[in-house]
TITORZA-283839 format. One line per field, with one value per residue (C-alpha): residue number from 1; residue in three letters; x, z, y. Coordinates in pm, 1 decimal, m for minus. Each point is the difference from the previous one (the first is absolute). Layout:
<atoms>
num NUM ... $
residuo ALA ... $
px X ... $
pz Z ... $
py Y ... $
</atoms>
This chain:
<atoms>
num 1 2 3 4 5 6 7 8 9 10 11 12 13 14 15 16 17 18 19 20 21 22 23 24 25 26 27 28 29 30 31 32 33 34 35 36 37 38 39 40 41 42 43 44 45 46 47 48 49 50 51 52 53 54 55 56 57 58 59 60 61 62 63 64 65 66 67 68 69 70 71 72 73 74 75 76 77 78 79 80 81 82 83 84 85 86 87 88 89 90 91 92 93 94 95 96 97 98 99 100 101 102 103 104 105 106 107 108 109 110 111 112 113 114 115 116 117 118 119 120 121 122 123 124 125 126 127 128 129 130 131 132 133 134 135 136 137 138 139 140 141 142 143 144 145 146 147 148 149 150 151 152 153 154 155 156 157 158 159 160 161 162 163 164 165 166 167 168 169 170 171 172 173 174 175 176 177 178 179 180 181 182 183 184 185 186 187 188 189 190 191 192 193 194 195 196 197 198 199 200 201 202 203 204 205 206 207 208 209 210 211 212 213 214 215 216 217 218 219 220 221 222 223 224 225 226 227 228 229 230 231 232 233 234 235 236 237 238 239 240 241 242 243 244 245 246 247 248 249 250 251 252 253 254 255 256 257 258 259 260 261 262 263 264 265 266 267 268 269 270 271 272 273 274 275 276 277 278 279 280 281 282 283 284 285 286 287 288 289 290 291 292 293 294 295 296 297 298 299 300 301 302 303 304 305 306 307 308 309 310 311 312 313 314 315 316 317 318 319 320 321 322 323 324 325 326 327 328 329 330 331 332 333 334 335 336 337 338 339 340 341 342 343 344 345 346 347 348 349 350 351 352 353 354 355 356 357 358 359 360 361 362 363 364 365 366 367 368 369 370 371 372 373 374 375 376 377 378 379 380 381 382 383 384 385 386 387 388 389 390 391 392 393 394 395 396 397 398 399 400 401 402 403 404 405 406 407 408 409 410 411 412 413 414 415 416 417 418 419 420 421 422 423 424 425 426 427 428 429 430 431 432 433 434 435 436 437 438 439 440 441 442 443 444 445 446 447 448 449 450 451 452 453 454 455 456 457 458 459 460 461 462 463 464 465 466 467 468 469 470 471 472 473 474 475 476 477 478 479 480 481 482 483 484 485 486 487 488 489 490 491 492 493 494 495 496 497 498 499 500 501 502 503 504 505 506 507 508 509 510 511 512 513 514 515 516 517 518 519 520 521 522 523 524 525 526 527 528 529 530 $
residuo UNK UNK UNK UNK UNK UNK UNK UNK UNK UNK UNK UNK UNK UNK UNK UNK UNK UNK UNK UNK UNK UNK UNK UNK UNK UNK UNK UNK UNK UNK UNK UNK UNK UNK UNK UNK UNK UNK UNK UNK UNK UNK UNK UNK UNK UNK UNK UNK UNK UNK UNK UNK UNK UNK UNK UNK UNK UNK UNK UNK UNK UNK UNK UNK UNK UNK UNK UNK UNK UNK UNK UNK UNK UNK UNK UNK UNK UNK UNK UNK UNK UNK UNK UNK UNK UNK UNK UNK UNK UNK UNK UNK UNK UNK UNK UNK UNK UNK UNK UNK UNK UNK UNK UNK UNK UNK UNK UNK UNK UNK UNK UNK UNK UNK UNK UNK UNK UNK UNK UNK UNK UNK UNK UNK UNK UNK UNK UNK UNK UNK UNK UNK UNK UNK UNK UNK UNK UNK UNK UNK UNK UNK UNK UNK UNK UNK UNK UNK UNK UNK UNK UNK UNK UNK UNK UNK UNK UNK UNK UNK UNK UNK UNK UNK UNK UNK UNK UNK UNK UNK UNK UNK UNK UNK UNK UNK UNK UNK UNK UNK UNK UNK UNK UNK UNK UNK UNK UNK UNK UNK UNK UNK UNK UNK UNK UNK UNK UNK UNK UNK UNK UNK UNK UNK UNK UNK UNK UNK UNK UNK UNK UNK UNK UNK UNK UNK UNK UNK UNK UNK UNK UNK UNK UNK UNK UNK UNK UNK UNK UNK UNK UNK UNK UNK UNK UNK UNK UNK UNK UNK UNK UNK UNK UNK UNK UNK UNK UNK UNK UNK UNK UNK UNK UNK UNK UNK UNK UNK UNK UNK UNK UNK UNK UNK UNK UNK UNK UNK UNK UNK UNK UNK UNK UNK UNK UNK UNK UNK UNK UNK UNK UNK UNK UNK UNK UNK UNK UNK UNK UNK UNK UNK UNK UNK UNK UNK UNK UNK UNK UNK UNK UNK UNK UNK UNK UNK UNK UNK UNK UNK UNK UNK UNK UNK UNK UNK UNK UNK UNK UNK UNK UNK UNK UNK UNK UNK UNK UNK UNK UNK UNK UNK UNK UNK UNK UNK UNK UNK UNK UNK UNK UNK UNK UNK UNK UNK UNK UNK UNK UNK UNK UNK UNK UNK UNK UNK UNK UNK UNK UNK UNK UNK UNK UNK UNK UNK UNK UNK UNK UNK UNK UNK UNK UNK UNK UNK UNK UNK UNK UNK UNK UNK UNK UNK UNK UNK UNK UNK UNK UNK UNK UNK UNK UNK UNK UNK UNK UNK UNK UNK UNK UNK UNK UNK UNK UNK UNK UNK UNK UNK UNK UNK UNK UNK UNK UNK UNK UNK UNK UNK UNK UNK UNK UNK UNK UNK UNK UNK UNK UNK UNK UNK UNK UNK UNK UNK UNK UNK UNK UNK UNK UNK UNK UNK UNK UNK UNK UNK UNK UNK UNK UNK UNK UNK UNK UNK UNK UNK UNK UNK UNK UNK UNK UNK UNK UNK UNK UNK UNK UNK UNK UNK UNK UNK UNK UNK UNK UNK UNK UNK UNK UNK UNK UNK UNK UNK UNK UNK UNK UNK UNK UNK UNK UNK UNK UNK UNK UNK UNK UNK UNK UNK UNK UNK UNK UNK UNK UNK UNK UNK UNK UNK UNK UNK UNK UNK UNK UNK UNK UNK UNK UNK UNK UNK UNK UNK UNK UNK UNK UNK $
px 4759.4 342.4 29.8 250.9 27.6 289.8 147.7 m182.0 18.9 m320.4 m145.8 93.4 m250.2 124.3 m79.9 193.5 74.7 345.1 200.8 223.1 299.3 6.9 m247.6 176.9 m134.4 113.0 m179.5 m309.3 m39.1 53.0 m254.9 m263.2 5.5 7.8 m294.2 m206.5 74.6 m193.2 299.3 13.2 328.5 189.3 256.3 279.8 183.2 285.7 m37.2 m292.7 m129.3 m77.5 90.3 357.7 142.6 m342.8 m69.7 11.7 101.5 m162.9 135.8 m262.8 m106.9 203.5 40.1 261.6 38.4 284.2 39.4 m253.6 175.1 m152.8 m163.2 24.6 m223.4 m297.2 m122.4 m92.4 m301.3 104.8 344.7 m0.4 119.2 m296.4 m252.4 173.0 m44.9 m339.4 m54.5 163.5 m187.3 m333.3 105.6 m53.9 379.0 15.4 314.0 116.2 221.3 315.4 18.0 199.7 305.1 53.0 376.4 234.6 375.3 271.1 431.4 153.3 m219.7 m148.4 m336.1 m203.9 m360.7 m133.1 m304.0 m277.1 m9.9 274.3 25.5 31.9 266.7 191.3 m78.6 136.7 334.4 11.6 0.7 248.8 245.4 m49.3 340.3 m114.4 m332.8 128.1 82.8 m352.2 m160.0 201.5 m93.5 m385.2 33.8 140.1 m280.7 m226.1 163.0 18.1 m366.4 m27.4 151.2 m49.5 m373.5 141.6 316.1 m242.0 m256.4 196.4 42.4 m375.7 158.0 87.3 345.5 m55.4 m205.3 347.5 197.0 m154.7 m136.6 180.4 301.5 m204.7 m227.7 320.9 218.8 m97.6 21.7 319.3 212.0 m82.8 m35.2 378.7 200.1 m84.3 m145.4 335.0 162.2 m321.8 3.2 344.3 m43.3 m216.1 147.0 334.1 m220.9 6.4 m260.5 m226.6 81.1 m75.8 m326.9 m111.8 106.8 m133.9 m295.6 214.4 m93.5 m287.3 174.8 248.1 303.6 231.0 68.8 317.4 m162.9 m363.7 m132.2 m93.4 m313.8 m123.3 78.0 m197.9 m264.8 m21.5 36.2 m284.9 m235.7 m19.9 41.1 m387.5 44.4 m120.1 m288.1 m41.9 m248.2 m342.6 m3.0 357.6 171.5 m193.6 m255.6 131.8 m20.3 m344.5 m178.1 177.5 m23.3 m397.5 m10.0 192.9 m189.2 m335.8 84.2 33.8 373.4 213.7 278.4 216.5 251.4 258.0 24.8 337.7 102.2 299.6 51.1 m172.4 m52.0 98.0 m27.3 185.9 m118.2 m309.4 m66.8 m181.4 m73.2 118.2 166.4 m80.6 200.1 m257.2 110.1 m359.6 m34.8 m215.1 m93.4 m150.9 m34.8 264.7 239.2 153.3 261.8 12.4 317.7 238.1 231.8 288.7 m247.6 m175.0 289.0 267.7 m220.0 m354.2 135.8 347.9 215.7 m252.9 213.0 m248.3 105.5 340.4 86.7 m249.4 131.4 365.8 m100.5 m184.5 329.1 195.4 m277.6 m19.1 m235.6 m80.8 103.8 m101.0 m146.0 m64.7 m357.7 m98.9 m374.8 m68.2 m315.7 m62.9 m321.6 m73.5 m128.4 193.8 m125.1 111.7 346.2 22.9 50.7 m56.1 m159.6 302.8 275.2 353.7 360.9 293.2 341.3 339.7 164.0 m35.4 213.3 m242.9 193.3 295.1 m217.6 m194.7 333.4 159.1 m343.0 m37.6 349.5 m48.1 m313.0 140.3 23.6 m250.8 m304.5 36.7 m385.6 m264.8 m357.1 m304.3 m361.5 m308.1 m278.5 m254.0 52.6 m59.2 m343.8 m330.9 m157.2 265.2 m83.4 m349.7 162.3 295.4 m91.5 291.5 262.8 245.5 246.4 339.5 202.9 360.6 228.9 343.9 229.8 139.0 179.9 m84.3 357.9 m41.7 m239.8 178.6 69.9 m371.0 m146.7 m108.1 m146.9 m379.3 m232.7 m113.9 262.3 293.1 368.3 86.4 243.4 m229.2 m265.0 339.6 59.2 m357.0 m12.7 321.7 m154.7 m314.4 139.0 206.0 m300.0 m220.8 278.1 m44.5 m390.2 51.8 259.5 m301.0 m292.4 108.6 m321.0 m73.9 249.0 m205.4 m312.5 197.5 m176.1 88.7 274.3 65.8 281.6 m0.2 314.8 98.8 m48.4 m389.8 m56.3 166.3 m220.5 m321.9 56.6 273.5 226.1 346.1 229.9 m304.2 m46.2 m338.0 22.1 56.3 262.5 237.2 m84.9 329.7 122.8 m0.6 m329.8 m160.8 259.6 m223.5 m207.4 m178.3 m129.0 m377.3 m310.0 76.4 191.5 140.7 m337.9 m306.7 m224.0 220.4 26.3 185.1 m98.3 122.7 235.4 286.7 m179.8 m41.2 114.4 20.2 m283.5 m401.3 m37.1 245.2 m171.9 m331.9 84.9 170.9 m312.9 m212.8 302.3 m34.7 m357.4 26.5 245.7 m274.5 m294.3 140.3 m196.1 m334.2 163.8 m112.3 m349.1 28.9 116.6 m247.7 m263.6 164.6 13.5 m359.3 $
pz m362.2 m176.4 m260.3 m210.0 m163.3 m108.0 m368.6 m282.2 m313.0 m100.7 263.0 m135.7 m202.4 m325.1 19.7 304.1 m35.6 228.3 109.6 314.2 109.1 373.6 243.2 251.9 126.7 m306.5 m240.6 211.1 37.4 m366.7 m68.9 257.5 m163.6 m353.1 85.5 146.5 m342.2 m177.3 m96.8 3.6 191.2 27.8 267.2 m40.0 333.7 4.7 378.9 91.6 257.2 m134.5 156.1 m24.1 316.8 128.5 18.3 299.0 79.2 243.2 230.3 256.6 226.5 m142.9 m288.1 m105.8 m227.1 m241.1 m84.3 164.1 321.1 72.8 m238.5 56.4 m91.5 22.0 360.6 m163.0 m193.5 m189.7 m124.7 m366.8 117.3 218.0 m297.6 m268.8 204.8 62.4 m378.0 m81.5 285.7 m24.8 353.2 105.9 158.2 359.7 149.4 383.0 146.6 160.5 250.4 99.3 m40.9 m339.1 49.3 272.1 m111.6 219.3 m35.7 205.8 334.3 m51.9 m177.1 m165.5 m68.0 m329.8 97.2 m209.3 m102.2 m107.0 299.8 232.3 m172.1 m29.5 387.8 62.5 m204.9 192.5 321.3 m104.3 m183.7 179.9 m170.7 m339.6 m32.0 m306.1 m198.3 109.6 m143.3 m317.8 m19.4 15.9 m253.2 m236.1 51.2 m84.9 m306.2 m113.3 52.8 m163.8 m311.1 m29.9 m149.4 m298.2 m13.9 m4.4 m172.4 m295.0 m47.2 m132.2 m305.3 m327.5 m97.6 m256.1 237.7 270.2 m223.2 12.8 352.0 162.9 130.4 195.7 173.8 125.0 83.6 340.4 111.5 m199.7 264.5 271.1 m258.9 m80.6 323.9 271.9 295.1 230.2 m283.0 121.4 360.7 60.2 m191.8 293.5 291.2 120.7 262.1 m22.2 205.7 m153.9 m335.1 86.9 140.1 m263.8 m280.0 200.6 m233.0 m311.9 53.3 m166.8 m338.9 101.8 m48.4 283.5 35.1 m209.1 m319.2 20.7 m168.4 230.1 m183.0 62.9 345.0 69.6 m219.4 245.5 332.8 m144.4 m91.1 357.9 183.6 93.6 80.5 m103.1 m87.0 m93.8 m183.2 227.1 m46.2 m98.7 m344.3 m197.0 14.4 m239.6 m272.6 82.5 m21.1 m327.7 m155.5 73.5 m229.5 m297.0 9.4 48.6 m285.1 m247.9 30.2 56.1 260.6 m67.4 208.8 m118.0 m314.6 m63.9 m297.7 m163.0 m249.8 m144.4 m354.8 m218.5 m384.2 m40.9 304.0 82.6 194.1 m140.0 275.3 315.3 m56.6 277.5 149.0 m200.7 m296.1 m43.8 m87.9 168.6 m185.0 126.1 m156.1 310.6 241.8 342.1 124.7 383.3 m6.2 128.6 m274.5 39.8 m101.4 m291.2 m164.2 117.2 m91.0 m124.2 m274.2 m5.4 m324.1 m133.1 m192.3 123.4 388.2 19.5 114.8 306.1 75.7 22.7 229.8 213.7 48.5 133.8 238.6 141.4 234.3 333.8 291.2 75.0 333.2 268.4 139.8 311.7 33.2 355.5 193.3 383.9 213.1 202.9 m101.1 m66.2 295.5 209.7 m117.3 m43.9 m372.8 m150.2 m295.8 m83.3 m142.4 118.0 m200.9 159.3 m64.2 176.5 m34.2 m213.2 m288.6 m202.0 m326.5 135.7 152.6 m299.0 m212.3 256.9 78.3 m387.3 m33.7 289.2 130.3 357.7 58.6 169.6 m195.7 m84.7 93.8 106.7 m44.6 221.7 m106.2 170.5 m254.0 248.9 245.6 m298.6 m107.6 218.9 m139.2 68.8 341.5 m114.3 m313.9 211.0 364.2 234.3 m284.5 m154.1 m253.2 m46.1 m284.6 m20.7 m266.7 m80.9 m324.4 m178.6 m288.6 m305.2 m21.9 283.0 m216.2 m321.5 101.2 58.3 m285.4 m211.6 302.3 16.6 266.5 286.6 m151.7 69.0 146.2 356.1 30.2 m121.4 278.9 265.6 m114.6 49.3 338.8 100.9 m107.7 132.7 366.0 m57.1 m56.5 247.4 256.9 m137.2 94.0 350.0 103.1 m23.8 79.8 218.6 80.3 m358.3 6.7 236.1 m261.5 m297.6 m229.7 m366.4 m219.3 m369.9 m191.7 m310.8 m206.8 m318.0 m178.6 131.4 m101.5 m376.9 m4.6 78.9 m175.1 m236.1 76.4 m102.2 338.6 189.2 103.6 131.0 m62.7 m373.5 m134.0 222.6 161.0 m66.6 m202.3 m293.7 m9.5 35.4 m261.2 m268.4 m200.9 m188.1 294.2 m58.1 m69.5 m367.9 m197.3 m379.5 m92.7 m44.1 191.5 235.3 358.1 353.2 337.8 355.4 230.0 m231.7 m176.3 295.2 328.4 245.7 214.4 m32.2 m103.0 m268.8 m112.8 33.5 m168.4 m314.8 m86.6 m11.5 m236.4 m193.1 m54.8 m86.9 m302.3 m123.1 68.4 19.6 114.7 6.9 321.6 157.5 m65.3 169.6 318.8 m23.0 m39.9 270.5 242.3 m19.3 $
py m16945.1 m4.1 280.0 m175.4 m313.3 m238.7 66.5 m223.9 155.0 m123.5 160.3 391.2 231.1 128.8 370.7 159.3 378.0 m55.7 m266.0 39.6 m244.9 15.0 41.8 236.4 322.3 167.8 m192.8 m38.4 362.8 31.3 m249.9 159.6 331.5 m196.1 m188.1 306.4 149.1 m304.3 m175.2 m385.8 m58.5 m344.8 m39.6 m289.5 m97.3 m248.9 m86.2 m264.6 322.9 321.7 356.1 38.8 104.6 74.4 m387.2 m187.9 m352.4 m217.0 m284.7 m195.5 250.5 289.1 239.7 274.4 268.9 1.7 342.1 268.3 28.7 385.1 256.3 380.6 263.4 m213.3 120.2 343.9 18.5 292.6 m138.2 m87.6 m360.2 m57.7 166.1 m243.9 m316.5 61.9 34.2 m314.9 m191.2 159.8 118.4 m368.4 9.4 96.3 87.6 m66.8 290.1 m90.5 233.2 282.8 m195.7 m172.9 m76.2 m73.7 16.4 m159.2 115.7 m198.3 2.8 348.5 47.2 262.0 15.2 159.1 108.0 120.0 392.2 221.0 204.0 m311.7 m152.3 368.1 58.7 m356.4 72.0 316.5 m146.6 m285.3 269.2 330.9 115.8 m102.3 233.4 156.7 m317.2 m132.1 295.5 m35.7 m360.3 115.5 226.0 m269.7 m188.6 275.3 69.8 m374.2 m6.8 322.8 m123.7 m374.0 24.0 185.3 m208.9 m337.6 136.0 52.4 m379.4 32.0 199.4 m180.8 25.9 293.0 212.7 m66.5 113.9 365.5 33.5 m262.6 225.1 254.3 m271.7 m202.4 275.8 62.9 m376.8 m32.7 101.7 m208.9 m324.7 29.2 m6.8 m303.0 51.8 m33.9 267.6 226.2 m11.8 41.4 317.5 112.7 m204.2 m177.2 m184.1 m368.6 m72.7 262.4 m134.2 m344.0 60.7 206.0 m287.4 m281.8 m59.6 m51.0 m375.4 91.5 31.4 m247.3 227.1 149.4 366.1 26.6 m153.9 67.7 326.6 279.7 54.0 m349.3 8.1 342.6 m163.9 m256.8 212.1 235.1 m317.0 m60.5 316.8 42.5 m385.0 m345.9 m243.4 m384.1 m126.9 m135.7 m346.4 m82.8 141.8 m246.6 237.3 207.7 m273.7 m92.4 345.3 85.4 m321.4 m35.7 332.9 m130.4 m324.8 170.5 189.9 m292.8 m43.3 m309.9 m58.9 m327.9 m151.9 m274.4 218.2 62.2 241.1 m122.5 312.5 275.4 m9.6 299.5 122.4 354.5 209.2 m174.2 m316.9 m272.5 m226.9 m164.8 m331.3 m283.2 m273.4 m214.6 210.8 108.2 347.8 244.6 307.8 329.3 343.1 147.6 m151.1 101.7 m198.4 5.3 m234.0 255.0 164.8 m234.1 m298.2 233.0 87.0 m262.5 m298.1 67.5 207.3 m154.5 68.9 240.4 280.1 265.4 m57.4 m66.8 358.2 m42.7 m361.0 154.7 276.1 m230.4 m202.8 296.4 87.1 m344.8 m183.4 77.1 m214.0 m347.7 m97.0 m273.3 33.3 m265.9 m53.7 m118.1 m77.9 16.4 m203.2 328.3 328.2 331.2 132.7 m275.3 m25.8 369.4 50.0 348.3 156.8 192.7 m159.9 m11.4 77.0 m152.4 138.9 m99.1 348.1 314.9 m97.8 m187.4 0.4 m194.8 m271.2 m43.8 m62.9 m216.9 m236.8 m6.0 m145.2 m243.6 m122.8 m64.7 355.3 193.7 87.5 381.9 49.6 m226.1 117.5 m161.3 67.1 m158.7 m34.6 m144.8 280.7 239.1 m172.0 58.1 m264.1 m259.8 m114.3 m121.2 m191.1 m123.6 14.1 m98.4 36.0 259.3 65.0 162.6 57.6 65.5 119.7 57.2 28.2 m261.9 m80.8 m194.8 m111.8 m227.0 m212.1 m57.6 m365.5 m52.5 222.1 m309.6 m171.2 16.1 156.2 m239.1 m268.0 189.3 m182.8 m68.5 274.1 296.0 m104.5 m23.5 365.6 104.3 m145.2 182.7 330.1 m89.6 m42.2 331.2 202.3 m151.6 117.7 374.6 m23.5 m180.4 260.4 242.8 m217.5 m302.1 m78.0 m142.2 m289.7 m210.5 48.1 m77.9 m257.3 58.3 140.2 30.0 160.9 157.4 90.1 153.5 m343.7 24.2 385.0 m108.5 m280.8 180.5 295.1 m52.8 288.3 m186.5 135.6 m100.4 366.3 127.4 357.9 3.4 228.2 153.1 339.9 155.5 315.5 m159.6 m102.9 342.2 145.6 m225.6 243.8 m281.6 m196.7 40.6 m173.0 14.1 m221.0 18.3 m208.3 218.3 m247.2 m115.0 179.7 m129.8 22.3 m54.3 88.2 48.6 296.0 230.9 m99.3 m325.0 m89.9 m15.6 400.5 m38.8 m274.2 124.3 337.9 m194.5 m192.5 345.5 103.6 m277.1 26.0 348.4 m121.6 m182.0 204.5 328.2 284.5 m232.5 m94.8 287.9 m94.6 m337.7 134.8 277.3 m228.6 m251.4 278.0 84.5 $
</atoms>
């Protein structure tokens, strides 16, 4: 049963407590918690499928996730992440563990496995770099320090600005030194071993910036997230939306697709409604934008005198990188081909930053990094749902400027030269896959490549970025980024508020719900746990 409907203004109720723009994980989380608090919630999604980056898309005999490749801290019932997922899904979302190895990284022809458990990672690094024991120990000390202070730093984002001015400094100061240096700067302070630095940096693809540009705090947060392994939603990534949306709809809420919000209407410091593409106005008592900060301040609140400062700051931060994603289907099982549950990260050499710049300058250069994921191998229900089939996703960096000449073309109706460029990239990405898994080539059945134009079409991110705001040093210097806005009944959520990824979006939804419910949220959580 679908828990959503196609938008029709005549199907709307007249008494919504909260209207939410966007159905990504941040908006869904806030909606569930608000529903559990007795609020009537409306979610408006511009896409024809809800769920944001948690949704899947299907082709005959196949399906692929679009954003949930693996999730840390959900394979342990004691973590806050797992407990929160149990609350917002009523315990109905199950997880399949990826196994001992969750990432295999390649630098040239040498590989290194990230195994679950801090001790395993430390021991494997000791064995690989016996002369770098002191540097490795210092690295783990920094991981512990970031973990210690991150809760206070991000928890401060729940405070309204007036409270932050009083207490914010004390909550931010422990995390601040790690925010305001790049990953490469931080690692060069403890070692000059380029191979060790490269291995420690390889998971930087999870937030889309090379080590000389990404914030070290962001990098260590990602590393810490996966230290004890990773898991995948049992039944596929769409189970996240299915389990959460049921609670919202059963609680009297509505979820509409093909429901594009044109603007957020305001009067003074108050939001008065959401203007839809058909120029109808939807009204609620309170509002949440899950559309991303750039879309919220730059488009939905365009030219609003109360948000000009925020818009200027967002321009300084910039967007995260855009990407290619190749979706491939095969007429044999994962076991027969040899596809693993873990991910592969492929780098040509230790200097990622130079390769990144060279590729963005000329697409004929080598990919700076290629990420290969096997969603069918991660899901224990796959073989029953799609017997004798398997799926792969191959992701690489891209550059929106390459697509400027086709920006006015329509999805599925783009010119032949665009399709020829896609075919060239597809061939090159498959070559990377077949180097590692040559047996797969004879079973290849289907391919489809998404580009930054595809991402722009479905997400409305102007640069075709998948990770929202860039996770650079400048981003983490911004004290104003929090769930509160200049309008007393408008809140924001999603990956731009805390960090990229499932965890960042999930907790941002909690923070947005707290903005509306305040300490009543504690009662909601206690009742849910019981």
